[in-house]
Structures are given as structure tokens and as C-alpha cells.
N, C-alpha and C positions, 0 to 999 in steps of 0.2 A: 695446358690449354686444350679447350675441346677440340676433338678431332675435325668435327664439322668446320669450326672457324679457322683451323689450320689450312684445311683444303680451299675454302675461300680466298685466303690470303695468298696461296701459291698461284692459284687461278688469277686473281687480279694483278698479280705481279708480272705473269706472262703475258697479259694483254698490253700492259705498260712496256714492257721488253719489245714486244713487236711494233708498239708505236714508234719507239725509238729508232729501231732498225730501220724502218720503212721511211722515217723522216729523211734519211740520207738519200732515197729512191725517189722523192717528190720534188721535181724542179721546174715543172711546168704547170699550167692550169689542166691541160689535159691529163697529166699525172694525178693531179690532186682530185680531180672529177671523174675520170674513167679510168684510171692506171694505165694511159698510154694505150688501151684497147689490147692489152696482152693477155688477158685471163685464160686459163686454161679451163677444160671442160667441167673437172671436179670442182675447183674453186668456184666457177660461175654458177654450177648447179645448187651446190650447198649454201653460198652466200645468197643467192636468190632466194631458196627456201627460208633461210635464217632470217633475212631481212623481211620476209612476208610476213611470218606468223607472230613475232614479238610475244610479249607475255601473255597475250590472251590464250596461246595454244595451251599453256601449262597452268595457266590460272583461270582465265574466263569460261573458255569451253568445256574443261573438267568441271567446272562450277555448275554450268547449266545442265550436264549429263547427270551431276549428282542431285540437282534438285527435282530432275524429272525424268532421269533414265532414259529408255528409249522411247518415252512415249511424247516427248517435245520435239522441238525442233533442230536438237543437236545432229541427229542424223540426217536430215534434210539438208543444214547447212553444211556438211561434211561432203555429201554428194554434188552441191551445188559448187563448191569450192574446187573439188578434183576435176569435175568437168570443164569448168572455166580455165583452171590453170594448164589443163592438157591441150585445150584450144589455143590459149596465150603461146605456149611453147611451139606448138605445131605449125601455126600459121603466121604469128606476130613477130617472134623472134627473128627469123632469118630476114623478113622484109624490111624490119625496122634497123637492123645491124647493117643491111646493104644501103638502105636510104640514108642513114645518118652519116655513113662513112663518105658516101658519094656526094651528098649535098652539103659542100662546104666544111664537111668534117664537123658536123654538128655535134655538139657535146651536152646540150640539155635539151629538154623536150621542148621547152620555150623557142629556143634556138633553131631546132629542127622546123616546127611550124613555121616560123619566120622564113627561114630558107626555103621550104618546099613550096611556098605560095608567093615568094619574093616580095614579102610585104615591107616596102621601105617606110612606112609610117611608123613601125615597131609597136602596132596596136596588138597585134597577136602576142608578141613578146611579153608585153606589159601584163595584159590581164590574164595570161596563162599564168605568168609569173606570181601574180597577186594572189591567185586561187591556190597555187602551190604553197605558198608561205603561210596563208590563212589555214588551210586545212592540216598543213603539217604541224602546226603548233598544238592543235588538239591532238594529233597522233603521237607527237612526241611526248605531251602531257600524259597521256596515256601508259607510255612507257616507264616514265618516270613513278607515276602512281603504282605500277605493278612492282618496280624496284622497293619502293617503300613499304609495300604490302609485305614483300618476301623478307626483308630484314627485319621489320617489325614483327611477323608471325614466328620467323625461326630464332631470332636472338632477342626479341623483346626489347630492340632498341625504338626509343622514340620515332615516330613517323617522320617528323621534319629532319631529324638528324640523318635517318635514313634515306630520305629524299634527297638531302644534301651530298651524303657520300656517293650515291649512286651518280649523281649529275656530275659530280668533279671526275670521278673515273673515265666516264664515256666521254665527257670534254676532252680530258686530256689525250688519249690515244687516237681520237678522231681529230683534234687540233694538229697533232705532230705528223701522222701518216696519211691522212687523206684516204682516198680511195683504196689505195693498195693496203693499208693497214686494215681497213674496215672489211675488205674483202677476205683477207687472210683470218683475221680473227671470226668473221663470219663462218668460214669453213670449219673452224675448230668448233664454233658455238653450234654449228648446225649438226655437226656429228654429234655433239653431247646431246642436244635434243632428240635426236633419233634414237640414240641408245638409252635415254631415260624414258621415252615414250613406248619403247619395245620391251626393254627389260623389266620395268616396273609392274605392268599387268602380268606378264608371264609368270614373274616370282610371286606375286600377290595372288594369282589364281590357283598356283601349287600349293601355297600356305592354305588356302581356304578348303582345299579338297578337291579342285577340279570346277569345271563349269557347272555341273549339275548343283553343287553345294552353293556356287555363286547366285544362280537363279532362283534357287529355293530361299535364300538368305533375302534376296531383294523382294521375292513375292510375298514373303513374312511382313514385311514394312509397309506393303501394298500391293495387291495384284496388278492394280492398273499400271504400275511401274513398267510391266513387261509387254504392254499392250501399247503398238505404235499407233492405235487409232484413238488413243485416249490422252487428254490431257491433264497433267497433274501439277499442282502448285505446291510449294515447300512454305511451310510457314516459319518465317524468319524470326518472330517474336518468341514463340515457345521453342522452336528448333526440335521439335518433335512430332508435331502434327502433320500429316500429309493429307490434302485435299483434293478430291477429284473433281474436276468442273466440267466433264463432259467431253466430246469429241473435238480433237485438234482443228480449228478453224482453217478454212481454205487459204485465208490471207496470211496466216502463219506459215504455211507450207511454201507459198508463192514467194514471200519475203526471205525465207532461209535459202532457198535454192537460187534467189536473186543475187546472192552473195558471190556468185560465180562471175556475175557481170562485172565486179569490181576490178577483176585482174587486169583487164584491158586498158586501165586508166591510172595504175600505181606508178608514179614516176620512179621509185626506189627499187620497184622489180624491173622496171623498162630499162633504166640504166644498165642492168645486168646483161641484158640482150645487147646492147650498144656496146658493151665493154669486152667481149668475148674476142679471142684473138682470130677467129674467122667462122665463117658460116658452117665450115665442114666439121667444127667442133660441136655444132649446135644438136646433132641427133643423140649423141653421147650424153650431153648435157640434160637433155631432155629426160631420156630414161632414168638417170639418177635421179634428177628433181621430182620426177612424178612419183617414182617407187621409194624411194628412200627418204626424200624431202618431204612429201606431200600425204600420199595415202596412208602409209604405215603410221606417221606420227598423227594424223587427223584421227585414225579409228583407235589409235593407243590412247589418245586424250579422252576420248569419250568413254573407252574401257575403264580408265582410271576413275571416272566419275562413277559409273556403275558399280566398282568394286568398292568405292568409298562409301556407298550404301550399305554394303553388307558388312563393312568393316566397323563403321560408326554408328550406323541407325539400326534400330531405334533406340538403344540404350544409352548410347553416346554420340547424337547426332552433333553436326558443327554449326556453330552459331553463323559462318560465313562461308558458303558453298565453295568459294574462289580459293580457300585454303586446302581444299581436299588433296590436292598433288603434296603440296607442302607436309601436311600431317601425314599422309599415307607413308611416302618414303622414309619417315623418320621411325613409323611402326614396323615396317617391313624390312628394313636394312639396318645393319651396325652402322655406327657413326661415321667411319671412314667413307663407306658407300653412300650412304646418305648425303654426305657432304659434297660428293662429286655430282649427284642426281640434283642436289639442289642449286649446285653452279649451274646446271642446265637451265634453271629458270632465269638466274641471271644472265645466262648466255641470250635466251630468247628475247630478252628485254633489251640487252645492249645491241644485239645484232640488227634490231630495227631502228633503235634511235640513232644509232651513228649512221646509218644509211639515209635517214631522213633528214640529219643535220647536214650530210654533204650536199642532198639535192636542194634543200631550201637555202643552203649558203651560196651555192652557184646559181640560184635563181636570183639572188640579192646582186650577186656581184658581176654574173655575165650578163644578166638581162636588165640590170639597172644601172650598176657602177660604171661597167665597162663603155655601155652604150650611152649613157646621158653625163656621166661625171668625168671619167678618165678614159676618152677614147683610145689614147696612145699608152695607156699603161703597160708596163714591162709585165713579164710573166711572173717575176719574182713578187712584184706589188701585187699581182691579182691574187697570187697565192695566200699572201698574207692578209690581204683584205678579206679572203674567204674563211681563213681563221678567226680574224676578228668577228665576221658574220657568224659563225658557230658559237662564239660566246654569246653573242646577244639573243640568239635564238634559243639557246639553252637557258639563259635567264628569264626569259618571256614564259616559256613552257614551265618552269619552275614555279613560277607564281601561279600559273593556272592550276598545277599540280597540287598546291598545297590546300586545296579544297578536298578533304578527305570523302566527302559524299559522293564523288564522281568515282564510278566503278570501271574497271579496266575495259570490260566488254562494251559499255555503253559508249565511251570515248572513241574506242576503235571503231566500231559500227557507224559512228557518224562521220568520220574521217574517211573510211572505207568507202563509204557511199558517196562522200564529196568528190573524191578522187574519180571514182567509177563513172560518176554522172557527167562530170565537167571534161574529163580527158578521153573516157573510153569511147565514145562515138567519134570526138575529133580524130583520135588517132586511127581509129579502124577505117573510117572514110577516107582520110588522108593517105593511107597505105593501100587501100584496095578499090577506091572509086576514083577514075581519073577525072569524071566531070565535078568534083568537089571543089567549091570556091573559097576563097579567102573570108569573105564576108560570111559565108555559111558557119565556117568553123568557129569563127569569132562569136557569132550569135549563139552557137550550140555551147561553146564553154560558158558564157554568162547565164544561158538557160538552164543548162545541166547544174551547174554550182550553184544558182540561183535558187532552183527549185528545192535542191537539198536544204539550203539554210533556211527556206521558209515552210518547207513542209510540215514541219511539227506544230504550227499554228492552225493547221486543218483538223487537228484532232485525230487524223486516220491513223490505223494500226499498221497500214501497209508500209514497208520499209522503204525510206527515202529515195534508195537508188532506183527503183522500179518506175516511178513517174520522171525521174530526173533523167534516166537514161533513154525512157522512150521519148520525151518532148525535145531532149537533145538531138536524138536522131532524126525525128521529125523534122526539125528545123534546118538541118544539114540537108536533107532531100528537098524540101520545099524551097528553100532559099538558093540553092544550087541550081535547080531547074528553072527558076524565075529569072536567074541572071545570067550574064554572058559566059561562054565557055572560057575556061583558064587559057593564057596566051598558049600559043603553040611549042614556045619554049619549054614550059612547065609541063605539057602533056609529052613530049618527047622525052623528058627526063623520067616521068611516070614509066613511059614503056621500056626505056633502057633498064631501069631498076628491076622492073617485072621480069626482065630475061636475064639477070645476073644469077650466077650460081649460087 
């Protein structure tokens, strides 16, 4: 049997074993959704990073770098994400962990917003849960598409069959172990992603003869690929011709940097902050996450795309730039090592999908089922209802992913913008501005999420998150200042949480 296939099978078996083991540790809804708030620094850091990046880090971003090298927005998107993540870890993590634990032990973002503003109407909970489920369907679909691409490109498996296999495996271990299984598998997956994106560029550059030979080879394809001020397009039809189209537009730079705004509203990342065992563990997690889980993998992904130009073009260019990592590791390494590194792609895909499934299912069960259908449901019933919700969400995302014309990066960028605009301003103002009111947050979620959903119809090239985030923030400020101050009880709670260590 092919060594690469053997490696894959061993890896998948390991994930299922973790799911079975953690099944016995999952007894309550808090265990299933947040792991009982017992995650240590290393698990929190790597699981947050792994759930963040998904398949686009090893497929989408290297593909962009391959098609444009340093001259497009791949470098700017990396800068935006690095800055956004650092701010998120430094300012949001501690305050959110304290607030959600103190405010009626909130275990979902929707529940936190309801408790934060004493919203007895449940409107905040309902609206936020609706947007979470809608955007996570697109996000989960992007991961399934990435899985289909991986199996199709690596093993020549039919796309639909590959999609089905990936969906079943992810569903099984998420279904069984919940957040604990997801966090520990994400820890392993995060390590694999880190190693893949650090080792592959280093070995490939050595084989090419060093950085000088790398840049010489890229320059021979098109000198503009080495000019950060120039925009370069890859001709997908011929797979050979590179066309320089002029200077990179300001709107492209702003759109790329704006990806950093998305961090403040990603529920699958924010829940990691909520689940860490204590705020004292956050500084260590922050350092691990930013260095090992963010900066090095991001720039490693860009390096993979650039190296791919030197390896495959102009004599043997790729028809699909998103295959560059998959093809490069099979050229650079022997089959056993390639199998391990290709498993990293599957890791990236699974680590994000499982987190999204948990957040989506918790939104459906905690924010709809328990509130409106079964208010007195037992913990066992809620856990099994969440497992059922996982199955439903996987099924719908699977149907969306059957459309092979959807690219990984396009689906991810849309969902990322949706969460960033809908929940970023709502979370930031709720955590850091005492004057924020319930109605202001409710309107901001609708305005931010609605703007992202409708922005594409304007024909503008500006990334949806920019107008969505700005309009949502403006809504909070204006409506809060025009309405009555929050009740004294809410303000006192805000002051208390602010002083918590």
C-alpha cells in the first residue's frame, strides 16, 4: 500500500480514538461546549490557532501567493491577521474569560450577550444565534470543499466521494467527544500545521540552492512577481502566461489588512478564550499562539506559494494554484514524510470544521431548543440534542460543498467577514464600553451581518468586512448615546469585571 495512504489511515484512526476516549469525559452541556473551562495554555493556544486557519492556510493562501508572489495582497493579509490576532489575545481574551464566567456562567456568545444586557426578551440571543448558524454553514462548507480538494488532488478520489469521507470522519469524533475531543485533536492538528509550514519551505529552499536561487527563478517567470508595488495575474486557462496589470490598488491593500478585524467576532476562536482554565494562563497561551500558531505558519504559507513558482513555472505550471502545497510536498519529500505533511492539510480542515460544528450546534440547542422548546431539559438530553444538531449542520454544509465551483478562500472570506462585522463591534463594545445598550448591540449585529450579506450587490471591490464593521460600530455609538443609560446593576457588573485579575 502507498506510504502516504498508510500515514493518512493511522492519523484518522488516532482522531477517532480521541473521540471515543473523550466521549466518557463529556457529561454536561458545559463539558460538550466548553470542556468545563479546564483547558491548559498549550491546548488553548494551538486549538485556537488550528480552529482559526482551516484549509485556507495550506490551500487558499499558498495559492494566492503562487498566483502573485509578493506583489499581491498575500503579504498584506498576513500583516492584518497577525496584528488582529495579537490585539485579540492581548485585550479581548482576559476580559471575555472573566465576563462569561462571572455573568451567569455563559457558555455561548449568544448567551453572554443576553446575560450581559439582561435581555429577558431573548431577542439578542435569537438574532445572534441566527447569524452564527448562517455564516457557519458557509464556513463549514469551505472546509468540506478543502477536504474534497485534498483527497481528489492527492489520491485521485472522486470529489463527491472525498467530500463524503471527510464529512463522516469529522462528524464522528465531534459527535462523540464534543469540545474536549475537538480541543485535543486541534492541539495535535495545530502542531502538524506548524511543522508543515515551517519544515516545507526550509527544505525546499535548501534543495533550490538558497534564497538567491529562489528569487532568481521567480524573477525569470516575471520580474514583477518580486515587486510588492505591482499587481500580477495568473492566466488559469493556459497555466503559463503571467500578466502584469499595473500597481496594486489601495482598495486591495485596505481589504487585505481588514482581515485582522475579523478576529474580534469569530465565535469558534472566542470560545477558546472562554474555555481556558484561568486568566493566569492567558499570557503563556498568547505567546505560543502568536509565534507558533500564527506568525510562522502565515509567512510559511506565503513562502510555499513563492517556492511553488520556482518549482513548477514556467515549464510545469499548476492548473489550480490552490494545489501548490499538495504538489510541492510530494516533490520535495519521500512518500512517508509527504504523507505526514499532507495529513497537516487534513488537520487544518478538520480543526476548523469541528469547532464550527460545536459553536453552531450550541447556538441551536442552547439558544433555541433550551430556551423555547425544553426549558427543563436535563444535561444528558441537551448533550444528545447537540449531537443531533451536529449531524444536521454537517448535512446542510455537505450539500453546499457539492458545488465544485466554490473555492476555499472565497467561502472563508465571506464567512470571516460575516462574523467579524456582525459580532466584532458587538463584543468589543460590550466588553469595553459601559455605556453600550442592549438595543444598540442588537441593531449592530443586524447591520453588520446584513451589510456583509448585501455588499456584493453594490459591485464594490472593497472587502465586505470594512463597511460592515464600520456601520455596526457606528450603530452602537449612535444608538447607545441616544438611548437611556444601562441599569445600575449592569454598570456595577461591568465595573466589577473590569477590576478582576
